[in-house]
Jmol script that loads the backbone (N, CA, C; Angstrom):
load data "model"
ATOM      1  N   UNK A   1      69.300 101.494  73.648  1.00  0.00           N
ATOM      2  CA  UNK A   1      69.296 100.161  73.093  1.00  0.00           C
ATOM      3  C   UNK A   1      70.448  99.360  73.701  1.00  0.00           C
ATOM      4  N   UNK A   2      70.188  98.132  74.093  1.00  0.00           N
ATOM      5  CA  UNK A   2      71.161  97.293  74.781  1.00  0.00           C
ATOM      6  C   UNK A   2      71.950  96.472  73.761  1.00  0.00           C
ATOM      7  N   UNK A   3      73.262  96.515  73.889  1.00  0.00           N
ATOM      8  CA  UNK A   3      74.130  95.781  72.979  1.00  0.00           C
ATOM      9  C   UNK A   3      74.371  94.372  73.524  1.00  0.00           C
ATOM     10  N   UNK A   4      74.171  93.359  72.695  1.00  0.00           N
ATOM     11  CA  UNK A   4      74.329  91.975  73.138  1.00  0.00           C
ATOM     12  C   UNK A   4      75.714  91.416  72.879  1.00  0.00           C
ATOM     13  N   UNK A   5      76.547  92.132  72.162  1.00  0.00           N
ATOM     14  CA  UNK A   5      77.903  91.624  71.914  1.00  0.00           C
ATOM     15  C   UNK A   5      78.789  91.919  73.130  1.00  0.00           C
ATOM     16  N   UNK A   6      79.793  91.084  73.318  1.00  0.00           N
ATOM     17  CA  UNK A   6      80.691  91.235  74.457  1.00  0.00           C
ATOM     18  C   UNK A   6      81.720  92.315  74.171  1.00  0.00           C
ATOM     19  N   UNK A   7      82.043  93.063  75.208  1.00  0.00           N
ATOM     20  CA  UNK A   7      83.093  94.064  75.053  1.00  0.00           C
ATOM     21  C   UNK A   7      84.439  93.386  75.275  1.00  0.00           C
ATOM     22  N   UNK A   8      85.511  94.073  74.989  1.00  0.00           N
ATOM     23  CA  UNK A   8      86.840  93.470  75.067  1.00  0.00           C
ATOM     24  C   UNK A   8      87.189  93.008  76.476  1.00  0.00           C
ATOM     25  N   UNK A   9      86.740  93.754  77.495  1.00  0.00           N
ATOM     26  CA  UNK A   9      87.105  93.383  78.865  1.00  0.00           C
ATOM     27  C   UNK A   9      86.301  92.211  79.401  1.00  0.00           C
ATOM     28  N   UNK A  10      85.188  91.883  78.771  1.00  0.00           N
ATOM     29  CA  UNK A  10      84.385  90.756  79.229  1.00  0.00           C
ATOM     30  C   UNK A  10      84.964  89.413  78.767  1.00  0.00           C
ATOM     31  N   UNK A  11      85.970  89.452  77.924  1.00  0.00           N
ATOM     32  CA  UNK A  11      86.597  88.217  77.453  1.00  0.00           C
ATOM     33  C   UNK A  11      87.526  87.613  78.510  1.00  0.00           C
ATOM     34  N   UNK A  12      87.915  88.404  79.504  1.00  0.00           N
ATOM     35  CA  UNK A  12      88.820  87.932  80.548  1.00  0.00           C
ATOM     36  C   UNK A  12      88.028  87.334  81.702  1.00  0.00           C
ATOM     37  N   UNK A  13      88.611  86.336  82.330  1.00  0.00           N
ATOM     38  CA  UNK A  13      88.033  85.778  83.551  1.00  0.00           C
ATOM     39  C   UNK A  13      88.419  86.712  84.695  1.00  0.00           C
ATOM     40  N   UNK A  14      87.429  87.278  85.361  1.00  0.00           N
ATOM     41  CA  UNK A  14      87.682  88.223  86.440  1.00  0.00           C
ATOM     42  C   UNK A  14      87.119  87.635  87.730  1.00  0.00           C
ATOM     43  N   UNK A  15      87.884  87.752  88.815  1.00  0.00           N
ATOM     44  CA  UNK A  15      87.426  87.258  90.111  1.00  0.00           C
ATOM     45  C   UNK A  15      87.816  88.247  91.200  1.00  0.00           C
ATOM     46  N   UNK A  16      87.113  88.158  92.335  1.00  0.00           N
ATOM     47  CA  UNK A  16      87.447  88.964  93.504  1.00  0.00           C
ATOM     48  C   UNK A  16      88.168  88.104  94.513  1.00  0.00           C
ATOM     49  N   UNK A  17      89.097  88.691  95.218  1.00  0.00           N
ATOM     50  CA  UNK A  17      89.821  87.957  96.242  1.00  0.00           C
ATOM     51  C   UNK A  17      90.199  88.873  97.384  1.00  0.00           C
ATOM     52  N   UNK A  18      90.812  88.294  98.422  1.00  0.00           N
ATOM     53  CA  UNK A  18      91.298  89.061  99.568  1.00  0.00           C
ATOM     54  C   UNK A  18      92.749  88.682  99.816  1.00  0.00           C
ATOM     55  N   UNK A  19      93.556  89.685 100.077  1.00  0.00           N
ATOM     56  CA  UNK A  19      94.953  89.460 100.405  1.00  0.00           C
ATOM     57  C   UNK A  19      95.305  90.448 101.512  1.00  0.00           C
ATOM     58  N   UNK A  20      95.744  89.938 102.634  1.00  0.00           N
ATOM     59  CA  UNK A  20      96.068  90.794 103.778  1.00  0.00           C
ATOM     60  C   UNK A  20      94.903  91.711 104.141  1.00  0.00           C
ATOM     61  N   UNK A  21      93.713  91.140 104.181  1.00  0.00           N
ATOM     62  CA  UNK A  21      92.460  91.829 104.527  1.00  0.00           C
ATOM     63  C   UNK A  21      92.050  92.915 103.543  1.00  0.00           C
ATOM     64  N   UNK A  22      92.678  92.986 102.401  1.00  0.00           N
ATOM     65  CA  UNK A  22      92.311  93.966 101.386  1.00  0.00           C
ATOM     66  C   UNK A  22      91.715  93.231 100.201  1.00  0.00           C
ATOM     67  N   UNK A  23      90.643  93.764  99.687  1.00  0.00           N
ATOM     68  CA  UNK A  23      89.992  93.169  98.527  1.00  0.00           C
ATOM     69  C   UNK A  23      90.737  93.574  97.256  1.00  0.00           C
ATOM     70  N   UNK A  24      90.730  92.683  96.285  1.00  0.00           N
ATOM     71  CA  UNK A  24      91.328  93.005  94.996  1.00  0.00           C
ATOM     72  C   UNK A  24      90.566  92.265  93.909  1.00  0.00           C
ATOM     73  N   UNK A  25      90.773  92.689  92.688  1.00  0.00           N
ATOM     74  CA  UNK A  25      90.163  92.046  91.529  1.00  0.00           C
ATOM     75  C   UNK A  25      91.297  91.424  90.722  1.00  0.00           C
ATOM     76  N   UNK A  26      91.166  90.129  90.437  1.00  0.00           N
ATOM     77  CA  UNK A  26      92.187  89.426  89.689  1.00  0.00           C
ATOM     78  C   UNK A  26      91.692  89.019  88.318  1.00  0.00           C
ATOM     79  N   UNK A  27      92.628  88.805  87.438  1.00  0.00           N
ATOM     80  CA  UNK A  27      92.305  88.377  86.085  1.00  0.00           C
ATOM     81  C   UNK A  27      92.867  86.968  85.903  1.00  0.00           C
ATOM     82  N   UNK A  28      92.083  86.091  85.333  1.00  0.00           N
ATOM     83  CA  UNK A  28      92.484  84.703  85.151  1.00  0.00           C
ATOM     84  C   UNK A  28      91.705  83.823  86.112  1.00  0.00           C
ATOM     85  N   UNK A  29      92.134  82.607  86.250  1.00  0.00           N
ATOM     86  CA  UNK A  29      91.466  81.699  87.176  1.00  0.00           C
ATOM     87  C   UNK A  29      91.947  81.976  88.594  1.00  0.00           C
ATOM     88  N   UNK A  30      91.041  81.988  89.572  1.00  0.00           N
ATOM     89  CA  UNK A  30      91.487  82.223  90.949  1.00  0.00           C
ATOM     90  C   UNK A  30      92.351  81.068  91.434  1.00  0.00           C
ATOM     91  N   UNK A  31      93.333  81.356  92.291  1.00  0.00           N
ATOM     92  CA  UNK A  31      94.188  80.282  92.791  1.00  0.00           C
ATOM     93  C   UNK A  31      93.379  79.322  93.661  1.00  0.00           C
ATOM     94  N   UNK A  32      93.721  78.046  93.581  1.00  0.00           N
ATOM     95  CA  UNK A  32      93.038  77.030  94.361  1.00  0.00           C
ATOM     96  C   UNK A  32      93.839  76.794  95.632  1.00  0.00           C
ATOM     97  N   UNK A  33      93.175  76.955  96.778  1.00  0.00           N
ATOM     98  CA  UNK A  33      93.848  76.737  98.060  1.00  0.00           C
ATOM     99  C   UNK A  33      93.484  75.368  98.598  1.00  0.00           C
ATOM    100  N   UNK A  34      94.483  74.601  98.999  1.00  0.00           N
ATOM    101  CA  UNK A  34      94.166  73.311  99.613  1.00  0.00           C
ATOM    102  C   UNK A  34      93.547  73.546 100.987  1.00  0.00           C
ATOM    103  N   UNK A  35      92.726  72.620 101.468  1.00  0.00           N
ATOM    104  CA  UNK A  35      92.124  72.813 102.785  1.00  0.00           C
ATOM    105  C   UNK A  35      93.202  72.807 103.866  1.00  0.00           C
ATOM    106  N   UNK A  36      93.005  73.651 104.877  1.00  0.00           N
ATOM    107  CA  UNK A  36      93.984  73.753 105.962  1.00  0.00           C
ATOM    108  C   UNK A  36      93.950  72.492 106.803  1.00  0.00           C
ATOM    109  N   UNK A  37      95.124  71.954 107.070  1.00  0.00           N
ATOM    110  CA  UNK A  37      95.217  70.800 107.953  1.00  0.00           C
ATOM    111  C   UNK A  37      95.877  71.256 109.244  1.00  0.00           C
ATOM    112  N   UNK A  38      95.415  70.713 110.332  1.00  0.00           N
ATOM    113  CA  UNK A  38      95.932  71.098 111.637  1.00  0.00           C
ATOM    114  C   UNK A  38      96.886  70.028 112.132  1.00  0.00           C
ATOM    115  N   UNK A  39      97.884  70.466 112.879  1.00  0.00           N
ATOM    116  CA  UNK A  39      98.903  69.561 113.387  1.00  0.00           C
ATOM    117  C   UNK A  39      98.767  69.490 114.901  1.00  0.00           C
ATOM    118  N   UNK A  40      98.946  68.324 115.413  1.00  0.00           N
ATOM    119  CA  UNK A  40      98.902  68.119 116.857  1.00  0.00           C
ATOM    120  C   UNK A  40      99.991  68.990 117.501  1.00  0.00           C
ATOM    121  N   UNK A  41      99.665  69.728 118.569  1.00  0.00           N
ATOM    122  CA  UNK A  41     100.676  70.590 119.176  1.00  0.00           C
ATOM    123  C   UNK A  41     101.863  69.818 119.757  1.00  0.00           C
ATOM    124  N   UNK A  42     101.667  68.554 120.082  1.00  0.00           N
ATOM    125  CA  UNK A  42     102.789  67.743 120.573  1.00  0.00           C
ATOM    126  C   UNK A  42     103.794  67.522 119.442  1.00  0.00           C
ATOM    127  N   UNK A  43     103.295  67.292 118.219  1.00  0.00           N
ATOM    128  CA  UNK A  43     104.192  67.173 117.064  1.00  0.00           C
ATOM    129  C   UNK A  43     105.015  68.451 116.905  1.00  0.00           C
ATOM    130  N   UNK A  44     104.336  69.579 117.053  1.00  0.00           N
ATOM    131  CA  UNK A  44     105.011  70.863 116.913  1.00  0.00           C
ATOM    132  C   UNK A  44     106.088  71.024 117.987  1.00  0.00           C
ATOM    133  N   UNK A  45     105.779  70.655 119.215  1.00  0.00           N
ATOM    134  CA  UNK A  45     106.753  70.764 120.303  1.00  0.00           C
ATOM    135  C   UNK A  45     107.952  69.855 120.054  1.00  0.00           C
ATOM    136  N   UNK A  46     107.696  68.633 119.562  1.00  0.00           N
ATOM    137  CA  UNK A  46     108.807  67.714 119.281  1.00  0.00           C
ATOM    138  C   UNK A  46     109.675  68.230 118.133  1.00  0.00           C
ATOM    139  N   UNK A  47     109.032  68.867 117.137  1.00  0.00           N
ATOM    140  CA  UNK A  47     109.799  69.447 116.032  1.00  0.00           C
ATOM    141  C   UNK A  47     110.689  70.575 116.553  1.00  0.00           C
ATOM    142  N   UNK A  48     110.152  71.397 117.454  1.00  0.00           N
ATOM    143  CA  UNK A  48     110.960  72.468 118.046  1.00  0.00           C
ATOM    144  C   UNK A  48     112.130  71.885 118.831  1.00  0.00           C
ATOM    145  N   UNK A  49     111.868  70.790 119.549  1.00  0.00           N
ATOM    146  CA  UNK A  49     112.919  70.169 120.335  1.00  0.00           C
ATOM    147  C   UNK A  49     114.067  69.700 119.443  1.00  0.00           C
ATOM    148  N   UNK A  50     113.708  69.139 118.272  1.00  0.00           N
ATOM    149  CA  UNK A  50     114.745  68.693 117.334  1.00  0.00           C
ATOM    150  C   UNK A  50     115.541  69.880 116.792  1.00  0.00           C
ATOM    151  N   UNK A  51     114.868  70.999 116.578  1.00  0.00           N
ATOM    152  CA  UNK A  51     115.539  72.180 116.042  1.00  0.00           C
ATOM    153  C   UNK A  51     116.336  72.939 117.105  1.00  0.00           C
ATOM    154  N   UNK A  52     116.078  72.590 118.355  1.00  0.00           N
ATOM    155  CA  UNK A  52     116.517  73.435 119.449  1.00  0.00           C
ATOM    156  C   UNK A  52     118.029  73.425 119.661  1.00  0.00           C
ATOM    157  N   UNK A  53     118.656  74.509 119.276  1.00  0.00           N
ATOM    158  CA  UNK A  53     120.013  74.802 119.737  1.00  0.00           C
ATOM    159  C   UNK A  53     119.867  75.761 120.907  1.00  0.00           C
ATOM    160  N   UNK A  54     119.020  76.719 120.720  1.00  0.00           N
ATOM    161  CA  UNK A  54     118.593  77.613 121.789  1.00  0.00           C
ATOM    162  C   UNK A  54     117.222  78.145 121.386  1.00  0.00           C
ATOM    163  N   UNK A  55     116.450  78.593 122.375  1.00  0.00           N
ATOM    164  CA  UNK A  55     115.110  79.092 122.065  1.00  0.00           C
ATOM    165  C   UNK A  55     115.178  80.297 121.149  1.00  0.00           C
ATOM    166  N   UNK A  56     116.218  81.087 121.275  1.00  0.00           N
ATOM    167  CA  UNK A  56     116.362  82.263 120.418  1.00  0.00           C
ATOM    168  C   UNK A  56     116.541  81.852 118.961  1.00  0.00           C
ATOM    169  N   UNK A  57     117.326  80.779 118.720  1.00  0.00           N
ATOM    170  CA  UNK A  57     117.529  80.309 117.349  1.00  0.00           C
ATOM    171  C   UNK A  57     116.229  79.790 116.748  1.00  0.00           C
ATOM    172  N   UNK A  58     115.477  79.023 117.545  1.00  0.00           N
ATOM    173  CA  UNK A  58     114.203  78.482 117.060  1.00  0.00           C
ATOM    174  C   UNK A  58     113.240  79.619 116.758  1.00  0.00           C
ATOM    175  N   UNK A  59     113.144  80.579 117.679  1.00  0.00           N
ATOM    176  CA  UNK A  59     112.232  81.711 117.495  1.00  0.00           C
ATOM    177  C   UNK A  59     112.591  82.506 116.247  1.00  0.00           C
ATOM    178  N   UNK A  60     113.875  82.743 116.055  1.00  0.00           N
ATOM    179  CA  UNK A  60     114.322  83.501 114.884  1.00  0.00           C
ATOM    180  C   UNK A  60     114.019  82.741 113.598  1.00  0.00           C
ATOM    181  N   UNK A  61     114.279  81.434 113.622  1.00  0.00           N
ATOM    182  CA  UNK A  61     114.050  80.598 112.438  1.00  0.00           C
ATOM    183  C   UNK A  61     112.579  80.550 112.059  1.00  0.00           C
ATOM    184  N   UNK A  62     111.694  80.453 113.062  1.00  0.00           N
ATOM    185  CA  UNK A  62     110.264  80.308 112.797  1.00  0.00           C
ATOM    186  C   UNK A  62     109.518  81.637 112.776  1.00  0.00           C
ATOM    187  N   UNK A  63     110.191  82.715 113.151  1.00  0.00           N
ATOM    188  CA  UNK A  63     109.555  84.022 113.127  1.00  0.00           C
ATOM    189  C   UNK A  63     108.537  84.220 114.245  1.00  0.00           C
ATOM    190  N   UNK A  64     108.815  83.620 115.416  1.00  0.00           N
ATOM    191  CA  UNK A  64     107.942  83.793 116.581  1.00  0.00           C
ATOM    192  C   UNK A  64     108.801  84.235 117.761  1.00  0.00           C
ATOM    193  N   UNK A  65     108.153  84.579 118.870  1.00  0.00           N
ATOM    194  CA  UNK A  65     108.902  85.047 120.030  1.00  0.00           C
ATOM    195  C   UNK A  65     109.464  83.880 120.834  1.00  0.00           C
ATOM    196  N   UNK A  66     110.479  84.174 121.654  1.00  0.00           N
ATOM    197  CA  UNK A  66     111.044  83.142 122.523  1.00  0.00           C
ATOM    198  C   UNK A  66     110.026  82.671 123.549  1.00  0.00           C
ATOM    199  N   UNK A  67     109.181  83.588 123.997  1.00  0.00           N
ATOM    200  CA  UNK A  67     108.143  83.207 124.967  1.00  0.00           C
ATOM    201  C   UNK A  67     107.194  82.178 124.359  1.00  0.00           C
ATOM    202  N   UNK A  68     106.844  82.375 123.103  1.00  0.00           N
ATOM    203  CA  UNK A  68     105.950  81.432 122.421  1.00  0.00           C
ATOM    204  C   UNK A  68     106.624  80.062 122.278  1.00  0.00           C
ATOM    205  N   UNK A  69     107.916  80.063 121.984  1.00  0.00           N
ATOM    206  CA  UNK A  69     108.650  78.805 121.870  1.00  0.00           C
ATOM    207  C   UNK A  69     108.616  78.071 123.202  1.00  0.00           C
ATOM    208  N   UNK A  70     108.843  78.777 124.310  1.00  0.00           N
ATOM    209  CA  UNK A  70     108.849  78.107 125.608  1.00  0.00           C
ATOM    210  C   UNK A  70     107.456  77.631 125.994  1.00  0.00           C
ATOM    211  N   UNK A  71     106.399  78.351 125.576  1.00  0.00           N
ATOM    212  CA  UNK A  71     105.035  77.884 125.835  1.00  0.00           C
ATOM    213  C   UNK A  71     104.789  76.552 125.126  1.00  0.00           C
ATOM    214  N   UNK A  72     105.194  76.471 123.886  1.00  0.00           N
ATOM    215  CA  UNK A  72     104.967  75.250 123.116  1.00  0.00           C
ATOM    216  C   UNK A  72     105.858  74.124 123.624  1.00  0.00           C
ATOM    217  N   UNK A  73     107.099  74.449 123.957  1.00  0.00           N
ATOM    218  CA  UNK A  73     108.011  73.423 124.481  1.00  0.00           C
ATOM    219  C   UNK A  73     107.525  72.867 125.812  1.00  0.00           C
ATOM    220  N   UNK A  74     106.770  73.663 126.555  1.00  0.00           N
ATOM    221  CA  UNK A  74     106.218  73.206 127.817  1.00  0.00           C
ATOM    222  C   UNK A  74     105.304  72.002 127.669  1.00  0.00           C
ATOM    223  N   UNK A  75     104.726  71.819 126.488  1.00  0.00           N
ATOM    224  CA  UNK A  75     103.841  70.675 126.254  1.00  0.00           C
ATOM    225  C   UNK A  75     104.579  69.345 126.369  1.00  0.00           C
ATOM    226  N   UNK A  76     105.884  69.377 126.229  1.00  0.00           N
ATOM    227  CA  UNK A  76     106.659  68.140 126.370  1.00  0.00           C
ATOM    228  C   UNK A  76     106.722  67.671 127.818  1.00  0.00           C
ATOM    229  N   UNK A  77     106.269  68.527 128.747  1.00  0.00           N
ATOM    230  CA  UNK A  77     106.219  68.152 130.158  1.00  0.00           C
ATOM    231  C   UNK A  77     104.919  67.435 130.513  1.00  0.00           C
ATOM    232  N   UNK A  78     103.994  67.347 129.566  1.00  0.00           N
ATOM    233  CA  UNK A  78     102.744  66.617 129.813  1.00  0.00           C
ATOM    234  C   UNK A  78     103.058  65.138 130.050  1.00  0.00           C
ATOM    235  N   UNK A  79     102.242  64.451 130.844  1.00  0.00           N
ATOM    236  CA  UNK A  79     102.471  63.011 131.055  1.00  0.00           C
ATOM    237  C   UNK A  79     102.468  62.243 129.728  1.00  0.00           C
ATOM    238  N   UNK A  80     103.246  61.168 129.693  1.00  0.00           N
ATOM    239  CA  UNK A  80     103.394  60.377 128.469  1.00  0.00           C
ATOM    240  C   UNK A  80     102.057  59.857 127.958  1.00  0.00           C
ATOM    241  N   UNK A  81     101.168  59.491 128.858  1.00  0.00           N
ATOM    242  CA  UNK A  81      99.863  58.955 128.445  1.00  0.00           C
ATOM    243  C   UNK A  81      99.063  59.995 127.668  1.00  0.00           C
ATOM    244  N   UNK A  82      99.084  61.237 128.147  1.00  0.00           N
ATOM    245  CA  UNK A  82      98.367  62.311 127.443  1.00  0.00           C
ATOM    246  C   UNK A  82      99.025  62.578 126.098  1.00  0.00           C
ATOM    247  N   UNK A  83     100.353  62.591 126.072  1.00  0.00           N
ATOM    248  CA  UNK A  83     101.060  62.826 124.804  1.00  0.00           C
ATOM    249  C   UNK A  83     100.736  61.738 123.785  1.00  0.00           C
ATOM    250  N   UNK A  84     100.732  60.473 124.223  1.00  0.00           N
ATOM    251  CA  UNK A  84     100.424  59.368 123.295  1.00  0.00           C
ATOM    252  C   UNK A  84      99.000  59.499 122.756  1.00  0.00           C
ATOM    253  N   UNK A  85      98.063  59.878 123.633  1.00  0.00           N
ATOM    254  CA  UNK A  85      96.674  60.047 123.193  1.00  0.00           C
ATOM    255  C   UNK A  85      96.571  61.151 122.150  1.00  0.00           C
ATOM    256  N   UNK A  86      97.227  62.272 122.417  1.00  0.00           N
ATOM    257  CA  UNK A  86      97.179  63.394 121.473  1.00  0.00           C
ATOM    258  C   UNK A  86      97.866  63.047 120.159  1.00  0.00           C
ATOM    259  N   UNK A  87      98.969  62.326 120.234  1.00  0.00           N
ATOM    260  CA  UNK A  87      99.681  61.948 119.015  1.00  0.00           C
ATOM    261  C   UNK A  87      98.889  60.954 118.184  1.00  0.00           C
ATOM    262  N   UNK A  88      97.998  60.190 118.814  1.00  0.00           N
ATOM    263  CA  UNK A  88      97.191  59.201 118.102  1.00  0.00           C
ATOM    264  C   UNK A  88      95.952  59.778 117.442  1.00  0.00           C
ATOM    265  N   UNK A  89      95.658  61.060 117.679  1.00  0.00           N
ATOM    266  CA  UNK A  89      94.462  61.660 117.080  1.00  0.00           C
ATOM    267  C   UNK A  89      94.613  61.774 115.563  1.00  0.00           C
ATOM    268  N   UNK A  90      93.573  61.400 114.842  1.00  0.00           N
ATOM    269  CA  UNK A  90      93.569  61.507 113.382  1.00  0.00           C
ATOM    270  C   UNK A  90      92.515  62.505 112.894  1.00  0.00           C
ATOM    271  N   UNK A  91      91.461  62.700 113.690  1.00  0.00           N
ATOM    272  CA  UNK A  91      90.361  63.579 113.308  1.00  0.00           C
ATOM    273  C   UNK A  91      90.817  65.039 113.390  1.00  0.00           C
ATOM    274  N   UNK A  92      90.685  65.779 112.292  1.00  0.00           N
ATOM    275  CA  UNK A  92      91.129  67.165 112.240  1.00  0.00           C
ATOM    276  C   UNK A  92      90.401  68.048 113.253  1.00  0.00           C
ATOM    277  N   UNK A  93      89.128  67.786 113.485  1.00  0.00           N
ATOM    278  CA  UNK A  93      88.368  68.592 114.454  1.00  0.00           C
ATOM    279  C   UNK A  93      88.907  68.377 115.863  1.00  0.00           C
ATOM    280  N   UNK A  94      89.260  67.141 116.197  1.00  0.00           N
ATOM    281  CA  UNK A  94      89.798  66.852 117.524  1.00  0.00           C
ATOM    282  C   UNK A  94      91.175  67.483 117.700  1.00  0.00           C
ATOM    283  N   UNK A  95      92.006  67.402 116.680  1.00  0.00           N
ATOM    284  CA  UNK A  95      93.341  68.007 116.753  1.00  0.00           C
ATOM    285  C   UNK A  95      93.209  69.513 116.924  1.00  0.00           C
ATOM    286  N   UNK A  96      92.298  70.107 116.172  1.00  0.00           N
ATOM    287  CA  UNK A  96      92.094  71.549 116.265  1.00  0.00           C
ATOM    288  C   UNK A  96      91.571  71.938 117.644  1.00  0.00           C
ATOM    289  N   UNK A  97      90.710  71.094 118.234  1.00  0.00           N
ATOM    290  CA  UNK A  97      90.139  71.389 119.540  1.00  0.00           C
ATOM    291  C   UNK A  97      91.223  71.406 120.616  1.00  0.00           C
ATOM    292  N   UNK A  98      92.119  70.433 120.592  1.00  0.00           N
ATOM    293  CA  UNK A  98      93.155  70.349 121.612  1.00  0.00           C
ATOM    294  C   UNK A  98      94.356  71.193 121.198  1.00  0.00           C
ATOM    295  N   UNK A  99      94.147  72.496 121.156  1.00  0.00           N
ATOM    296  CA  UNK A  99      95.223  73.415 120.788  1.00  0.00           C
ATOM    297  C   UNK A  99      96.191  73.571 121.955  1.00  0.00           C
ATOM    298  N   UNK A 100      97.304  74.201 121.678  1.00  0.00           N
ATOM    299  CA  UNK A 100      98.314  74.419 122.713  1.00  0.00           C
ATOM    300  C   UNK A 100      97.731  75.245 123.851  1.00  0.00           C
ATOM    301  N   UNK A 101      96.924  76.211 123.549  1.00  0.00           N
ATOM    302  CA  UNK A 101      96.334  77.062 124.592  1.00  0.00           C
ATOM    303  C   UNK A 101      95.376  76.295 125.489  1.00  0.00           C
ATOM    304  N   UNK A 102      94.695  75.312 124.944  1.00  0.00           N
ATOM    305  CA  UNK A 102      93.800  74.501 125.774  1.00  0.00           C
ATOM    306  C   UNK A 102      94.563  73.470 126.596  1.00  0.00           C
ATOM    307  N   UNK A 103      95.720  73.064 126.112  1.00  0.00           N
ATOM    308  CA  UNK A 103      96.510  72.063 126.828  1.00  0.00           C
ATOM    309  C   UNK A 103      97.379  72.688 127.919  1.00  0.00           C
ATOM    310  N   UNK A 104      97.687  73.961 127.791  1.00  0.00           N
ATOM    311  CA  UNK A 104      98.582  74.620 128.728  1.00  0.00           C
ATOM    312  C   UNK A 104      98.118  74.517 130.185  1.00  0.00           C
ATOM    313  N   UNK A 105      96.817  74.672 130.494  1.00  0.00           N
ATOM    314  CA  UNK A 105      96.397  74.547 131.907  1.00  0.00           C
ATOM    315  C   UNK A 105      96.663  73.167 132.500  1.00  0.00           C
ATOM    316  N   UNK A 106      96.766  72.134 131.669  1.00  0.00           N
ATOM    317  CA  UNK A 106      97.069  70.802 132.196  1.00  0.00           C
ATOM    318  C   UNK A 106      98.465  70.754 132.842  1.00  0.00           C
ATOM    319  N   UNK A 107      99.336  71.647 132.433  1.00  0.00           N
ATOM    320  CA  UNK A 107     100.679  71.677 133.004  1.00  0.00           C
ATOM    321  C   UNK A 107     100.671  72.157 134.452  1.00  0.00           C
ATOM    322  N   UNK A 108      99.618  72.877 134.827  1.00  0.00           N
ATOM    323  CA  UNK A 108      99.520  73.404 136.188  1.00  0.00           C
ATOM    324  C   UNK A 108      99.052  72.345 137.186  1.00  0.00           C
ATOM    325  N   UNK A 109      98.446  71.262 136.678  1.00  0.00           N
ATOM    326  CA  UNK A 109      97.885  70.243 137.562  1.00  0.00           C
ATOM    327  C   UNK A 109      98.990  69.376 138.145  1.00  0.00           C
TER     328      UNK A 109
END
end "model"
wireframe off; spacefill off
backbone 0.3
color backbone group
């Protein structure tokens, strides 16, 4: 015979989530995540430039390698016209498309 009354554990709000690629079960309301916004890589390079005492300090502060810092800082060598165009982008899809990795080959030209 099936019981229609709720058991004690059914009174809690239960949800599934992922943290560090591991699944877990949480109790209560799941946390609300704001949508991810992307930043123009030129903005990121200029921010690094402002922070720059040395690449090692920037890398340590941001938790990335010195090589990665120099890759991103290299974007400041792009022509001013390209930088202005990238800085003027407002569409999130366009900003995401023009990532640092896609812009890096332009430095070779």
